[in-house]
Each structure stands twice: as structure tokens, then as C-alpha cells.
N, C-alpha and C positions, 0 to 999 in steps of 0.2 A: 402656321408652323414656324415662321421666322420669329414671331414674338415668343413662342414657347421655347424655342432654342435660345434666344437671348435671355430668357428667364432662368435658364439653367437645365432645361430638360434635354437629355441626350439620347433617348429612345423614342421611337415613333409612338408606341402605345402610351408612354408617359406624356408625350406631347399632345396626343389626342385627348387624354383625360384632362390635361391642363386647359385645353380649348373648351371641352364640355362644361367644365366648372365655370367658365366665363361666357357661356352660350349667349345669354341675352345681350351682354355688352358688345360682343363681337358682331352679332347680327345687326345691332344698331349702328355701330361704327362703320361697318362695311356696306350698310344699306342693302342687306340681303332680303330677298322676297320669300325665301323658304324658311320654314320653322325649324328644320332639323339641320344638323351638321354632318359632314362625312365621317365615316368610321375609320379606324386606324389602317385597315387594308387599303382603302381608297387613297389615303395620304401616301402610303408606300408606293402604290401603283403610279400616282402622279409624280412623285419625286424621282422615280426611275426614268421618267421620260422628259424631265425638265432640262432645257439647255441652260447651263450655268451663265453663259454670257447674256442670253436674253433676260434671265432673271435679274442680273445686275443692272441691265438697262431699264427694266421696269421699276425696280426699287429706286434707281437714280432719278427717274422721272417723277416718282412720288415725292421724294425728298426735295427736288427742285421746286415743285409746285407748292410744297409746304413752306419753303424758304421765301418764295415769291409772296405768299400770303402774309408771312410774318413781316416782311419789309414793306409791303404795299397794301396791307389789309385786304379789302375786297376789290382793289383795283390793280391787279397784277400787271395790266398793260402799262402802268406807270414805270415799270422797269425800263421800258424802251425810251423813256424821256429823261433818264438820268444823265445821258451823254457822257461827258468827261468825268463826271462824278461816280460813274459806275465802278464798283470794285472789281479788281482782277481776281479771278479764282486762283488760289495757290494750290497747285497740284504737286505731288511728290511721287517719286519712283523709289521703291524700297524692296529689298529681297529678304525673305525670312525662311527659316526651316520650320515646317509645320510641327506644332506641338503634338506629341503622341506618336511621332514617327522616328524618334531618336531611341537608341539603345536596343534595337531589335537584335535578338540572338541569331536569327537566320541571316546568312550572308546574302541571300537572294531577295531580301526585303530591305532595300536601302532607305535612307531618309528622304523625305519629300521637300524639295525646295521650290518656292513660288516667288515670282517677281510680280509686284502689284503696283497699280497706279491708283492713288486715292486722293480725295479732296481733303486738304489739311484741316480745315475748320470743322467739318462734320465727321471726318473719318470714313466717308463713303468710298467704297472700292468701286472704281469704274471698270477696271479690267485686270485680269490676271493671266500670267503665262507660267507654266512649269518649266524648270530647267533641270538638266541632268545633275549638275553640281552647283553649289552655291557660288563658287568662284567663277562660274561661266554665265553670270547674269547678263553680261553685255550682249550675248547672242540673242536674247529675247527683247532687248530694249527697242530695236528697230520696229518690231511689230506693235509696240505700245505707243510710240511717238508718231501717231497719225494725225492728220489735220483735224479730225473729229475731237481729239482730246487736247490738242495743242492750241487751237485758235483761242485768242483772247484770254490765255491763262499764263500764269507765272509758274515755271517748273523748277524743282530742285531735285537733287539726287545725292545719294551717298557718294563721297569721294574717298576711295580706298587709299590709305597711307598718306593722305594730305592733311597736315595739322590745321586746326582752326586758325592759328596765327597766320599761316600761309595764305589761307583764303581771304583773310582780312587785308593782307598786303596786296593781293591780286585785285581786290575790289577798289583799292585806293590808287592803283597804278594807272598810268596813261593808256595801257593796252586793254583795260577792262572793256571799254566800248567795242573794241575790235573783237574781243572774245565773245561778247554777246551777239555781235553781228553775224558770227558764223555758228551760233548755237544750233541753228536748224540743220547743220550737217552732222550732228551727233549720230543719227541713225546710220550714216555711212560707215562710222567706226565699227558698229556692230556687223554691218554687211561685210566689210573687208576682213575684220578679225575673226568673225564667225566663231568656231569652237576652239580657236587656238589659245584662248586665255583660261581654259579650265584646268590647267596643270597637268594635262596629258601629253607627255613628250612624243607620243606616237604621231601626233598631228604634224610634227616638224619634219618627218621623214619625206614629205612631198618635196621638200627643198633639195633633196639629194640629186635631183635631175638638173639643177642649176649649175652649169659649168663655167659661167662667166667668172673671171678672176675677181676675187672679193677680198677687201681689206677689212679685217675685224680688229678693232682697237678697244682697249680698256685701260682706264686709269688705275694705277696701283693703289690709290687712296679710296677707290670706290668700294661700296659694300660687297660682301661675298657673293650676293646673288647676281651682281654684274659680272663677276668673274665666271660664275657657273654658267650664266647664259651665253657669254661669248665663247667659252670653251665648247659648249654644246653645238654652237653654230660651226665652229672650226671642225668638230668631229663629223658633222653631217655634210657640209659643203665640200665637194671634191676638189675645189681649186681655191682654197681660202688661205690667207696669210694672217697669222696672229701676231699682234704687237702689243706689248705691255709698256705703259709709260709711267714710271715711278713718280709719285708725288701729285699726279693728276687725278681728278675725280671725273664725274660725267660731264662737267663743264670744262672742256680742254682749253688751255690758254692758246691764243692765236699763234704765238711764236713756237708752240709745240705742234699744233695741229697742221699748220700750213706746210712746213717742210715734209712732214710725213705723207701728206696727200700728194705733193709734187713728186716725191720720190716714187710713190706707188704708180701714179699715172704715167711716169716716164719709163717705167720698167716693162 
């Protein structure tokens, strides 16, 4: 069924017919002992009961064995002898809106967003998690960055609003080694932030119970979303003080920041 789907068949009956037309080849390749193949109804029954995650793991195992054979011919055990020469698998985390789920007329049929972990060279998807909104993908990352997927692999992920030039500068900076050293704490970000990054302001209401005096500062030269965000905090926190510093951006000058903090903590 997977081969039929990859070949472009979109219906079970059509996929079953595609398989029947290649009956001899399929029986030979899969080393089947029976002379007949299942009917369309059997495929439908089986597909309804398949666990998607288990299927991904089975396919991953097949492709891994195939890769071992390609690299080591009939001696797959040679993989364990490569030592330091063994290549690191490059894994990527990426979110996508599923095709065919956009533009629905019905308001109660939203688009489907999926966050996937895949092997870059082969495109093999190891795991997927659905998210309510595309902007809330970080909430699912912590479930994907498990030791099973992370061990001995190099990971990359999309960085929202971070220009490629900035990434290059970061890689060449002295702090890059420190950033890599704490990369394993990325799942904590998802745990702490949870669903607060999906663009839903209702999640901010839980902070209304915080009565501790709070200083909310923003630079006048910062983009509009900085001003919108700080104003939202001021509106929600019951004991907040809002200060605007003309000419400053999100990287305050020390001579501006220090006096403001001293004044606040003395009050």
C-alpha cells in the first residue's frame, strides 16, 4: 500500500488494483508464501487498525537495514567497526500545514499542522506530532527530542525571524560552543512555554494573579510588537509600572538600564 501511495494512488481500491497488476513482483520481493494477495476490503480493515507511530518505526528499520547493506554490502556488522569515521545522522525538526487541509469553507474544519522529525539524507520521517496552530510548534518539540531520536545525531530546526546572516555570525562567535553545550535543554523551553506561544492572548490571563511589583520597560526604538507586548503585560499585571526609554531598543545601554533598576528597587 505504501508503494501504491507513493506511485500516486489515492484510493484504496485503486491501490489494490495497482498491487494486483504487480502481483508476481510483490510476492517475490516480499518473499510471500501465498499465491494470492488481499482484497481492497482487507487493506481498508488493516489500515483502520494500524498505529501510525509503529508503522513509522517499521519503515525506519527497513530503510536502516537497506542503508547498512548499501554501505557494508553483506557485512552489516562492519558498521560497528567504523569508530570515529562513522557519520552522524543529520536530523531535522520542521513543521508544515498538511496539503488538502487549507481553504476549508467550514469554520469547524481547521487546517492541520504537523511537526515532524526526519532524517535529512533520506527524508525518512521518524516521528510526528500534531499541533493546534502552526505558531505553537514549540509545545510539541519536547515530545520529539527524546534520547531515542537524539543520541549520536546532529539536529537542526527552523529558527523563526532569525536571518541566515545572524546564524553565521553566531557560529563564528566565541559563545557558539556554550550554545551547543546547553542544546540538550531545548525541551525545557517547550515545557516552560507550553501553549503560550501560539498567539492566543487568553493564556496570559493566568498572570493576573501575580501581585509582585513589576517593572515593564521598553525601548522607544524597538519594533511595534515589543510595544504591544509590554503594554499587554501592563494591562494584565495588577501592580506593574510601565516605562518607555526613547532611543533605546531591546539591548538597553548600561547607563540607561542601571539607574532605572536602582530607582525601581529602592521604591
